C-alpha positions in Angstrom: 168.8 127.5 263.3 165.4 129.1 264.1 163.6 126.1 265.3 164.7 125.2 268.9 163.9 122.4 270.9 161.4 122.8 273.7 164.2 122.7 276.2 166.0 125.5 274.4 163.1 127.6 274.2 162.3 127.8 278.1 159.3 129.7 279.1 158.8 131.3 275.6 158.2 128.1 274.1 156.0 126.9 276.8 153.8 130.2 276.3 153.8 130.0 272.6 152.4 126.3 272.8 149.8 127.3 275.3 148.6 130.2 273.2 148.5 127.9 270.2 146.3 125.3 272.1 144.1 127.9 273.6 143.4 129.7 270.5 141.8 126.4 269.1 138.8 127.0 271.5 136.7 129.5 269.7 136.9 127.3 266.5 135.9 124.2 268.5 132.9 126.1 270.2 131.6 126.7 266.7 132.6 123.8 264.7 131.3 120.7 266.8 127.9 122.0 267.7 127.2 122.8 263.8 128.6 119.4 262.8 126.2 117.8 265.4 123.3 119.8 264.2 123.8 119.1 260.5 124.1 115.5 261.2 121.0 115.5 263.1 119.4 117.3 260.4 120.4 115.0 258.0 119.1 112.0 260.1 115.8 114.0 260.7 115.4 114.1 256.8 116.0 110.2 256.6 113.7 109.4 259.5 111.0 112.3 259.5 111.5 113.3 263.1 112.3 117.0 262.6 113.6 118.8 264.9 114.2 116.1 267.4 117.5 114.6 266.0 118.7 118.2 265.0 118.4 119.5 268.6 120.1 116.2 269.9 122.9 116.4 267.7 123.3 120.1 268.6 123.4 119.0 272.3 125.9 116.1 271.5 128.1 118.7 269.6 128.3 120.9 272.6 129.1 118.3 274.8 131.8 116.9 272.5 133.3 120.5 272.2 133.2 120.8 276.1 135.2 117.6 276.3 137.6 118.5 273.7 138.2 122.0 275.4 138.7 120.6 278.8 141.4 118.2 277.2 143.0 121.3 275.6 142.9 123.3 278.7 144.4 120.3 280.5 147.2 120.0 278.0 147.8 123.6 277.9 148.3 124.1 281.5 150.4 121.0 282.0 154.1 121.5 282.9 155.2 120.4 279.6 157.9 118.0 280.7 156.6 115.0 279.1 156.0 113.1 282.4 152.2 113.9 282.7 149.8 111.2 282.4 147.8 110.9 279.2 144.1 110.1 279.3 
């Protein structure tokens, strides 16, 4: 069968998993700040505080992206044996 377990894949499987995790980084860097900005823009429209909440949403989006990218890198560089501690 063409689908192999991680033990059978060896180093090739680990490299593919790392590549898949690390290619998500550019999408996260784009999407998270945009979502934060548009939520802030919507909140600015409701509270008439433009552009304060838009900027705050953008900053929160970048912070969320950084946290998620850190977690992805940590997961991508782990040994993949299932014994690592999950935070």
